[in-house]
C-alpha positions in Angstrom: 37.6 65.9 58.7 37.6 65.0 55.0 38.7 61.8 53.3 40.8 61.8 50.1 39.2 62.6 46.8 36.9 65.4 48.0 35.3 67.2 45.1 33.7 70.7 45.6 31.9 71.0 42.3 31.2 74.8 42.0 32.2 78.0 43.7 29.8 78.9 46.5 29.1 78.7 50.2 29.7 75.4 51.9 29.5 75.3 55.7 31.0 72.2 57.5 31.2 71.7 61.2 34.8 71.0 62.4 33.4 67.9 64.1 31.8 66.4 61.0 33.4 63.5 59.2 33.2 63.2 55.5 34.4 60.1 53.7 36.5 59.5 50.6 35.5 60.6 47.1 32.5 62.8 48.2 31.1 65.5 45.9 29.7 68.5 47.6 27.7 71.2 45.8 27.3 74.8 46.9 24.9 76.2 49.5 25.2 73.1 51.7 25.5 73.0 55.5 26.9 69.9 57.2 26.6 69.6 61.0 26.3 71.3 64.3 22.6 71.1 65.2 22.6 68.6 68.0 25.9 67.1 66.9 27.8 66.5 63.7 27.2 63.8 61.1 29.4 61.1 59.8 29.2 60.8 56.1 30.4 57.6 54.2 32.5 57.2 51.1 31.3 58.1 47.6 28.4 60.3 48.8 27.0 62.9 46.4 25.5 66.0 48.2 23.3 68.1 46.0 23.1 71.9 46.1 21.3 73.4 49.1 21.3 70.2 51.2 21.3 70.5 54.9 22.8 67.6 56.9 22.8 68.0 60.7 22.6 66.1 64.0 24.5 63.2 65.4 23.7 61.0 62.4 25.3 58.6 60.0 24.9 58.5 56.2 26.2 55.3 54.6 28.4 54.8 51.6 27.4 55.4 48.0 24.4 57.6 48.9 23.1 60.5 46.8 21.5 63.4 48.7 19.1 65.4 46.6 19.1 69.1 46.2 17.7 71.1 49.1 17.2 67.9 51.2 17.1 68.3 55.0 18.8 65.2 56.4 18.4 64.7 60.2 18.3 60.9 60.6 20.5 57.9 59.7 20.5 56.4 56.2 22.0 53.1 55.1 24.4 52.4 52.1 23.3 52.6 48.5 20.2 54.8 48.6 19.0 58.0 47.1 17.5 60.4 49.6 15.7 63.7 49.3 12.9 65.8 50.7 12.1 67.7 53.9 12.8 65.8 56.0 14.8 63.4 53.8 13.4 59.9 53.1 14.6 57.1 50.9 13.5 57.7 47.3 15.3 54.8 45.7 17.5 51.8 46.6 20.1 52.7 44.0 23.7 53.8 44.8 25.4 57.0 43.8 27.3 55.0 41.1 24.1 53.6 39.6 22.7 57.0 38.9 25.9 58.2 37.3 27.2 60.9 39.6 30.6 59.2 39.7 32.8 57.8 36.9 33.0 54.0 37.0 36.8 54.1 37.5 36.8 56.4 40.6 37.8 53.6 42.9 40.8 52.7 40.8 42.5 56.1 41.6 
């Protein structure tokens, strides 16, 4: 299930489990996989998902999170963080808005 404002940035393969929940205004890049290894994730609003990211398991990702390219996300993460790595860890306590992946007026639309 996808919230309003979904942005698929480029043409390419994106695999999403039918049980996964993706919030509003999320940006998803190609070569990503979301869900179906021990459950499906719930992804918050305004989440940027970089190319090649793998997000799986019965986990929750907060609002305003940026997931780095090729990250493997298999645990919960709070709001307003940048995550990356294998397995993913918090790299910064900044939101997806603070690093500029969303225009400032996105919430007005």
